[in-house]
Residue frames relative to the residue before (quaternion, step in Angstrom):
aa qw qx qy qz dx dy dz
M 1.0000 0.0000 0.0000 0.0000 0.00 0.00 0.00
I 0.6759 0.5326 -0.3154 0.4001 3.53 0.87 -0.93
D 0.5950 0.5648 -0.3492 0.4529 3.54 1.20 -0.71
K 0.6678 0.5016 -0.2914 0.4664 3.56 0.98 -0.86
I 0.6011 0.5644 -0.3318 0.4582 3.60 1.10 -0.78
V 0.6991 0.4783 -0.2678 0.4590 3.50 0.80 -1.09
Q 0.6621 0.5145 -0.3042 0.4521 3.56 0.91 -0.90
Q 0.6995 0.4761 -0.2905 0.4468 3.57 0.93 -0.87
L 0.5905 0.5434 -0.3502 0.4831 3.52 1.21 -0.58
K 0.6431 0.5154 -0.3134 0.4717 3.59 1.02 -0.81
D 0.6744 0.5257 -0.2870 0.4319 3.57 0.96 -1.02
A 0.6097 0.6040 -0.3165 0.4040 3.55 1.22 -0.84
K 0.0967 -0.8429 0.5209 0.0938 3.58 1.20 -0.64
Q 0.0704 0.7990 -0.5805 0.1399 3.52 0.74 1.17
P 0.5773 -0.6175 0.4184 0.3322 3.60 -1.07 0.80
R 0.2800 -0.7622 0.5638 0.1509 3.55 -0.84 0.96
S 0.5366 -0.5886 0.4819 0.3651 3.54 -1.11 0.65
E 0.6295 -0.5393 0.3988 0.3922 3.59 -1.23 0.45
F 0.6634 0.5224 -0.3143 0.4339 3.57 1.04 -0.77
V 0.6292 0.5010 -0.3489 0.4810 3.59 1.06 -0.73
G 0.6245 0.5365 -0.3269 0.4640 3.64 1.01 -0.74
L 0.6521 0.5005 -0.3206 0.4706 3.52 0.97 -0.86
M 0.6543 0.5143 -0.3279 0.4471 3.64 0.84 -0.84
D 0.6936 0.4831 -0.2873 0.4506 3.52 0.96 -0.85
S 0.6319 0.5254 -0.3310 0.4638 3.54 1.25 -0.39
F 0.5565 0.6110 -0.4212 0.3736 3.69 1.05 -0.38
N 0.1712 -0.7509 0.6265 0.1197 3.55 -1.18 0.72
D 0.6511 0.5199 -0.2924 0.4692 3.53 1.35 -0.06
P 0.4004 -0.7430 0.4709 0.2569 3.62 -0.42 1.13
Y 0.5996 0.5689 -0.3747 0.4200 3.58 1.03 -0.53
L 0.6526 0.4767 -0.3037 0.5045 3.58 0.99 -0.86
V 0.5989 0.5348 -0.3795 0.4597 3.65 0.93 -0.65
L 0.6757 0.5203 -0.2909 0.4337 3.55 0.89 -0.99
I 0.7455 0.3996 -0.2720 0.4588 3.64 0.64 -0.92
A 0.6108 0.5307 -0.3560 0.4674 3.62 1.15 -0.50
C 0.6208 0.5358 -0.3233 0.4722 3.56 1.08 -0.73
I 0.6302 0.5314 -0.3355 0.4560 3.55 0.98 -0.80
L 0.6277 0.5347 -0.3266 0.4620 3.55 1.04 -0.74
S 0.6973 0.5360 -0.2588 0.3993 3.47 0.91 -0.94
L 0.5271 0.6515 -0.4176 0.3513 3.58 1.13 -0.39
R 0.8544 -0.0236 -0.0731 0.5138 3.46 -0.91 1.14
T 0.6377 0.4404 -0.3610 0.5187 3.59 1.01 0.81
N 0.4690 -0.6869 0.4710 0.2939 3.57 -0.99 0.86
D 0.6603 -0.5469 0.3532 0.3742 3.54 -1.24 0.55
K 0.6073 0.5712 -0.3646 0.4147 3.62 0.97 -0.68
T 0.6864 0.4485 -0.2667 0.5065 3.60 1.11 -0.71
T 0.6590 0.5538 -0.2915 0.4173 3.52 1.00 -0.98
Y 0.6417 0.5685 -0.3434 0.3837 3.58 0.90 -0.93
P 0.7331 0.3872 -0.2863 0.4803 3.69 0.54 -0.95
A 0.5874 0.5725 -0.3756 0.4315 3.58 1.08 -0.60
T 0.6273 0.5316 -0.3109 0.4767 3.57 1.02 -0.90
L 0.6796 0.4836 -0.2990 0.4636 3.57 0.76 -0.87
R 0.6385 0.4875 -0.3320 0.4944 3.66 1.01 -0.63
M 0.6231 0.5537 -0.3343 0.4398 3.57 1.02 -0.74
L 0.7019 0.4813 -0.2568 0.4579 3.50 0.94 -1.07
E 0.5380 0.5924 -0.4088 0.4387 3.63 1.23 -0.20
L 0.6864 0.4960 -0.2688 0.4589 3.55 1.18 -0.66
A 0.7895 -0.1273 0.1329 0.5855 3.49 1.04 -0.90
R 0.1289 -0.8058 0.5707 0.0912 3.60 -1.14 0.50
T 0.7214 0.3416 -0.2259 0.5585 3.58 1.32 -0.01
P 0.6384 -0.5305 0.3775 0.4105 3.62 -1.15 0.39
K 0.6452 0.5408 -0.3235 0.4320 3.56 0.97 -0.80
E 0.6545 0.5011 -0.2733 0.4958 3.55 1.12 -0.85
M 0.7127 0.5014 -0.2642 0.4133 3.55 0.84 -1.07
K 0.6363 0.5678 -0.3379 0.3982 3.54 1.01 -0.76
N 0.6867 0.4776 -0.2517 0.4868 3.52 1.32 -0.45
V 0.4983 0.6354 -0.4424 0.3901 3.63 1.30 -0.07
K 0.4737 -0.6655 0.4994 0.2888 3.56 -1.04 0.69
V 0.5711 -0.6222 0.4046 0.3505 3.54 -0.88 0.89
E 0.6618 0.5105 -0.3185 0.4471 3.61 0.87 -0.90
D 0.6555 0.5007 -0.3236 0.4637 3.63 1.04 -0.75
L 0.6566 0.4911 -0.3106 0.4809 3.58 0.99 -0.69
A 0.6352 0.5432 -0.3153 0.4495 3.55 0.98 -0.84
K 0.6458 0.5290 -0.2802 0.4739 3.52 1.09 -0.93
A 0.6525 0.5269 -0.2984 0.4557 3.60 1.01 -0.92
I 0.7898 0.3563 -0.1873 0.4628 3.63 0.78 -0.97
Y 0.4226 0.6612 -0.4986 0.3683 3.64 1.21 0.04
P 0.6549 -0.1489 -0.7368 -0.0778 1.70 -2.03 1.55
V 0.1828 0.7776 -0.5882 0.1266 3.65 0.86 0.69
G 0.6018 -0.5793 0.3846 0.3928 3.56 -1.14 0.59
F 0.8377 0.0953 -0.1211 0.5239 3.56 -1.16 0.86
Y 0.0939 0.8569 -0.5038 0.0555 3.67 0.95 0.68
E 0.6887 0.4877 -0.3187 0.4316 3.52 0.87 -0.76
N 0.6445 0.5057 -0.3077 0.4839 3.56 1.09 -0.78
K 0.6465 0.5085 -0.3259 0.4662 3.59 1.01 -0.82
A 0.6182 0.5422 -0.3650 0.4367 3.63 0.98 -0.70
K 0.6526 0.5106 -0.3072 0.4680 3.58 0.99 -0.90
Q 0.6802 0.5284 -0.2777 0.4255 3.46 0.96 -1.07
I 0.6565 0.5041 -0.3003 0.4740 3.58 0.99 -0.92
I 0.6647 0.4901 -0.3222 0.4628 3.67 0.85 -0.86
E 0.6857 0.4876 -0.3048 0.4464 3.62 0.90 -0.82
L 0.6881 0.4405 -0.3218 0.4785 3.62 0.83 -0.76
S 0.5840 0.5423 -0.3788 0.4705 3.60 1.18 -0.42
R 0.6110 0.5189 -0.3583 0.4786 3.58 1.03 -0.66
Q 0.6726 0.5206 -0.2970 0.4341 3.56 0.82 -1.01
I 0.6463 0.5227 -0.3030 0.4661 3.56 0.98 -0.86
D 0.7155 0.4770 -0.2464 0.4470 3.54 0.91 -1.00
E 0.7776 0.3880 -0.1679 0.4655 3.50 0.85 -1.09
E 0.7978 0.3371 -0.1467 0.4778 3.59 1.03 -0.82
L 0.7630 0.3038 -0.1548 0.5492 3.50 1.26 -0.50
E 0.4989 -0.6994 0.3949 0.3257 3.60 1.17 0.59
G 0.7174 -0.5046 0.2562 0.4063 3.52 0.97 0.97
K 0.6308 0.5403 -0.3329 0.4465 3.58 1.27 0.14
C 0.4413 -0.6902 0.5209 0.2399 3.48 -0.91 1.04
P 0.4703 -0.6779 0.4595 0.3288 3.65 -0.80 0.73
D 0.2732 -0.7842 0.5453 0.1142 3.47 -1.15 0.72
E 0.6186 0.4720 -0.3584 0.5159 3.55 1.24 0.57
I 0.5445 -0.6441 0.4167 0.3391 3.65 -0.84 0.87
E 0.6558 0.5210 -0.3365 0.4304 3.59 0.91 -0.80
D 0.6629 0.4745 -0.3151 0.4860 3.65 1.08 -0.51
L 0.6334 0.5366 -0.3213 0.4557 3.61 1.03 -0.80
I 0.7037 0.4599 -0.3114 0.4432 3.64 0.78 -0.79
K 0.5126 0.6219 -0.4379 0.3984 3.57 1.19 -0.05
F 0.5763 0.5805 -0.3937 0.4194 3.61 1.14 -0.44
N 0.5673 -0.5942 0.4454 0.3559 3.63 -0.94 0.75
G 0.8567 0.1722 -0.1233 0.4704 3.61 -0.84 0.95
V 0.5974 0.5347 -0.3742 0.4661 3.60 1.27 0.03
G 0.1068 -0.7946 0.5971 0.0251 3.59 -0.68 1.17
R 0.7817 -0.3739 0.2531 0.4303 3.47 -1.42 -0.06
K 0.5891 0.5747 -0.3624 0.4375 3.61 1.06 -0.80
T 0.7113 0.4664 -0.2538 0.4605 3.57 0.73 -1.07
A 0.6549 0.5163 -0.3077 0.4582 3.52 0.96 -0.92
N 0.6657 0.4885 -0.3115 0.4702 3.66 0.83 -0.86
L 0.6360 0.5223 -0.3336 0.4597 3.64 1.01 -0.66
V 0.6411 0.5026 -0.3313 0.4762 3.57 1.07 -0.74
L 0.6708 0.4890 -0.3220 0.4552 3.58 0.96 -0.77
S 0.7196 0.4480 -0.2779 0.4520 3.58 0.86 -0.84
R 0.7707 0.3536 -0.2005 0.4908 3.60 0.83 -0.96
G 0.7087 0.4531 -0.2662 0.4706 3.58 1.06 -0.69
F 0.8069 0.2510 -0.1169 0.5218 3.61 0.91 -0.90
N 0.3398 -0.7510 0.4907 0.2824 3.60 1.29 -0.20
K 0.3975 0.6806 -0.4935 0.3678 3.49 1.02 0.98
P 0.5682 -0.6184 0.4060 0.3603 3.61 -0.92 0.77
A 0.2770 0.7383 -0.5669 0.2381 3.59 -0.52 1.10
I 0.3179 -0.7676 0.5364 0.1483 3.59 -1.04 0.82
C 0.1486 -0.7883 0.5937 0.0634 3.57 -0.45 1.21
V 0.0974 -0.8249 0.5566 -0.0121 3.52 -0.44 1.28
D 0.0030 0.7785 -0.6269 0.0294 3.61 -0.47 1.20
V 0.7699 -0.3434 0.2343 0.4843 3.59 -1.26 -0.17
H 0.6442 0.5299 -0.3206 0.4488 3.60 1.04 -0.83
V 0.6725 0.4702 -0.3142 0.4774 3.65 0.79 -0.87
H 0.6506 0.5183 -0.3203 0.4532 3.59 0.94 -0.80
R 0.6899 0.4913 -0.2846 0.4491 3.52 0.82 -1.05
I 0.7282 0.4779 -0.2607 0.4163 3.56 0.74 -1.07
F 0.6799 0.4804 -0.3181 0.4536 3.52 0.91 -0.73
N 0.6373 0.4850 -0.3245 0.5033 3.56 1.18 -0.52
R 0.6251 0.5323 -0.3347 0.4624 3.65 1.09 -0.63
L 0.6300 0.5200 -0.3159 0.4827 3.53 1.13 -0.72
G 0.4192 -0.6868 0.4932 0.3306 3.50 1.07 -0.75
Y 0.4191 0.7208 -0.4485 0.3220 3.57 1.30 0.26
V 0.7636 0.0474 -0.0640 0.6408 3.58 1.20 -0.58
K 0.2088 -0.7393 0.6209 0.1561 3.58 -1.28 0.22
T 0.2320 0.7964 -0.5105 0.2266 3.49 0.11 1.39
K 0.4915 -0.6839 0.4697 0.2647 3.56 -1.25 0.37
N 0.8167 0.0230 -0.0009 0.5766 3.61 1.02 -0.49
P 0.7298 -0.4711 0.2786 0.4097 3.59 -1.27 0.37
E 0.6424 0.5358 -0.3406 0.4292 3.59 0.96 -0.73
E 0.6430 0.5079 -0.3011 0.4878 3.52 1.07 -0.87
T 0.6209 0.5412 -0.3167 0.4704 3.57 1.12 -0.78
E 0.6263 0.5456 -0.3442 0.4378 3.62 0.93 -0.83
F 0.7057 0.4716 -0.2496 0.4662 3.56 0.80 -1.03
A 0.6227 0.5323 -0.3279 0.4705 3.54 1.06 -0.81
L 0.6675 0.4936 -0.2888 0.4769 3.57 1.01 -0.92
R 0.6138 0.5474 -0.3593 0.4410 3.62 0.95 -0.77
A 0.7042 0.4611 -0.2606 0.4729 3.62 1.03 -0.66
K 0.7873 0.3439 -0.1504 0.4891 3.62 1.21 -0.57
L 0.6997 0.4927 -0.2804 0.4346 3.58 0.92 -0.88
P 0.4950 -0.6568 0.4707 0.3195 3.62 -0.72 0.87
V 0.5522 -0.6472 0.4038 0.3363 3.59 -0.87 0.95
K 0.5910 0.6033 -0.3671 0.3900 3.64 1.00 -0.64
H 0.7261 0.4348 -0.2570 0.4666 3.59 1.17 -0.43
W 0.4353 0.7537 -0.4267 0.2457 3.55 1.35 -0.34
I 0.7049 0.4939 -0.2910 0.4176 3.63 0.71 -0.95
D 0.7610 0.4334 -0.2037 0.4376 3.51 0.85 -1.08
I 0.5770 0.6681 -0.3806 0.2752 3.56 1.09 -0.70
N 0.6315 0.5290 -0.3764 0.4239 3.63 0.96 -0.57
T 0.6746 0.4779 -0.3341 0.4526 3.60 0.80 -0.87
L 0.6296 0.5580 -0.3165 0.4381 3.61 1.03 -0.83
L 0.7331 0.4382 -0.2173 0.4727 3.56 0.84 -1.05
V 0.5967 0.5351 -0.3474 0.4867 3.60 1.08 -0.70
T 0.6849 0.4803 -0.2928 0.4631 3.54 0.84 -0.91
H 0.6415 0.5176 -0.3049 0.4771 3.56 1.03 -0.85
G 0.6746 0.5184 -0.2711 0.4501 3.53 0.97 -0.91
Q 0.6701 0.4848 -0.2785 0.4883 3.59 1.09 -0.65
N 0.7534 0.3984 -0.2065 0.4807 3.57 1.05 -0.74
V 0.8401 0.1633 -0.0325 0.5163 3.65 0.79 -0.91
C 0.8003 0.3081 -0.1500 0.4920 3.60 0.54 -1.19
K 0.0526 0.8498 -0.5191 0.0752 3.56 0.67 1.10
P 0.6712 -0.5447 0.3079 0.3974 3.63 -1.07 0.56
Q 0.8130 0.2996 -0.1631 0.4720 3.59 0.68 -1.04
K 0.8070 0.1554 -0.0364 0.5685 3.61 1.02 -0.90
P 0.0437 -0.8119 0.5817 0.0240 3.63 0.36 1.09
N 0.3405 -0.7456 0.5394 0.1930 3.58 -0.89 0.97
C 0.1392 -0.8489 0.5085 0.0385 3.58 0.34 1.31
V 0.5811 0.5866 -0.3724 0.4237 3.60 1.11 -0.56
E 0.7688 0.3651 -0.1930 0.4883 3.57 1.02 -0.80
C 0.4906 0.7171 -0.3877 0.3077 3.50 1.38 -0.14
P 0.4027 -0.7394 0.4902 0.2255 3.64 -0.76 1.09
I 0.7697 0.3336 -0.2111 0.5017 3.61 1.11 -0.31
A 0.2223 0.8251 -0.4894 0.1743 3.58 1.27 0.44
E 0.6437 0.5553 -0.3288 0.4114 3.58 0.96 -0.86
Y 0.7086 0.4475 -0.2587 0.4803 3.62 1.20 -0.41
C 0.6166 0.6271 -0.3003 0.3693 3.49 1.33 -0.29
A 0.3804 -0.7303 0.5285 0.2063 3.52 -0.98 0.94
K 0.2807 -0.8033 0.4684 0.2377 3.57 1.44 -0.20
I 0.2234 0.7620 -0.5608 0.2344 3.54 0.80 1.15
I 0.0701 -0.8293 0.5543 0.0083 3.56 -0.17 1.26
């Protein structure tokens, strides 16, 4: 069943948000990391232009560690917690440049050592930045897999480990983009558009 779900979501070619498209275009794990930090608790429409403004200031850890906190905060406003995120990004950039020889970690255990970096962000860095099999579970992935009845979990972390045990590895990297896009277009939290859903036949409709 899951192979058919993934294929039909790919075939549906639902429009991706500009931010999702930007994240998928990055080949640099560091850029994935700092863009993902910006996106936390902020919608994609706000995060996308903020990310572009941030990248005008710096694109490497060496450059970013020297940006003034107030300048970065101004550039990324109005993302949620913009002042804290500015401090966080500058500090982790310093750590990467000075303590890790400028290289972003490629293991989840090392990534989550950074202040404010959780498993969701770490998994996205691994999958999109390093092309390593990892399952990034955000609210869309958690909601949709539970709505489908594919897993029965209480929070995104439980969903990640349930999917690690059940979801074929070949789908790990792509599943976040597919379900985020599906969640933004069709399978919304309050009013899912089941009539237009390309995978409705496989859904248990657990709301």
